[in-house]
Backbone bond lengths (Angstrom), bond angles and torsions (degrees), N, CA, C in turn:
res aa  C-N    CA-C-N  psi(-1)  N-CA   C-N-CA  omega(-1)  CA-C   N-CA-C  phi
1 M - - - 1.482 - - 1.555 111.30 -
2 T 1.318 114.67 -44.37 1.479 119.26 179.99 1.524 110.65 -61.89
3 N 1.337 114.92 -40.77 1.498 119.17 -179.75 1.510 111.49 -61.85
4 I 1.332 116.48 -39.29 1.491 120.59 178.44 1.524 109.90 -63.75
5 L 1.304 116.31 -44.56 1.480 120.45 179.50 1.520 110.14 -60.97
6 L 1.332 117.24 -46.05 1.460 120.86 178.95 1.524 110.83 -61.78
7 A 1.319 116.81 -46.76 1.464 121.03 -178.95 1.517 111.88 -60.51
8 F 1.345 116.88 -30.52 1.453 120.47 179.38 1.522 113.22 -86.12
9 S 1.347 116.61 -38.59 1.467 120.50 -174.31 1.562 111.75 -74.41
10 I 1.313 118.08 -34.99 1.486 120.03 -177.38 1.532 111.69 -59.72
11 P 1.340 119.86 -50.80 1.479 119.84 177.85 1.493 112.51 -61.73
12 V 1.320 117.38 -37.76 1.479 122.01 -179.95 1.504 110.30 -63.12
13 I 1.340 116.51 -44.76 1.487 122.17 179.94 1.556 108.78 -63.15
14 L 1.326 115.90 -44.21 1.466 119.77 -179.03 1.527 109.03 -64.12
15 L 1.317 118.37 -42.41 1.445 121.69 -178.96 1.529 109.95 -63.80
16 T 1.346 116.30 -45.88 1.450 120.23 178.45 1.519 111.88 -60.02
17 G 1.329 116.10 -43.92 1.450 121.21 177.80 1.517 111.91 -61.08
18 A 1.322 115.66 -41.03 1.490 119.62 179.89 1.535 110.27 -65.49
19 L 1.344 116.62 -41.84 1.455 119.95 179.26 1.542 111.65 -62.47
20 I 1.327 116.74 -46.09 1.471 122.76 178.84 1.530 109.08 -61.91
21 W 1.327 117.16 -45.69 1.458 123.03 -179.00 1.552 110.92 -58.83
22 S 1.345 114.80 -48.81 1.481 120.62 -179.44 1.517 109.62 -63.62
23 Y 1.340 117.66 -38.02 1.469 121.36 -179.85 1.531 109.21 -63.50
24 F 1.306 119.12 -44.62 1.467 122.59 -179.53 1.525 109.81 -65.36
25 I 1.321 117.40 -41.60 1.481 120.59 179.94 1.545 108.56 -62.73
26 E 1.311 116.63 -42.85 1.469 120.24 179.56 1.520 110.06 -62.31
27 K 1.340 115.98 -43.40 1.458 121.72 178.74 1.538 111.30 -58.35
28 E 1.338 115.16 -47.08 1.466 121.64 179.74 1.523 111.00 -61.90
29 S 1.340 116.08 -44.95 1.483 120.33 -176.89 1.526 108.50 -66.32
30 R 1.328 118.89 -36.26 1.459 120.61 178.61 1.522 110.93 -65.16
31 Q 1.327 116.61 -42.40 1.474 120.05 177.75 1.520 110.13 -62.70
32 A 1.302 117.78 -39.70 1.478 122.24 -179.64 1.511 108.22 -64.68
33 K 1.321 118.73 -41.40 1.465 121.32 179.76 1.529 109.67 -63.10
34 K 1.334 116.47 -42.79 1.465 120.88 179.56 1.524 109.60 -61.15
35 K 1.309 118.26 -42.35 1.478 123.12 -179.01 1.528 108.74 -63.63
36 N 1.328 117.17 -43.38 1.460 121.10 -178.10 1.532 112.59 -65.56
37 K 1.341 115.48 -32.84 1.484 118.92 -177.67 1.524 110.02 -68.51
38 K 1.356 116.70 -59.69 1.466 123.28 -175.36 1.538 110.69 44.41
């Protein structure tokens, strides 16, 4: 049972981390674009 939970939770955690990471990168790039425009 524990193995099943681990096998399921690890990809979910990685996916969530990737989504949050990409969101922050997008946010930073948007701010940079705004600064460059002025």
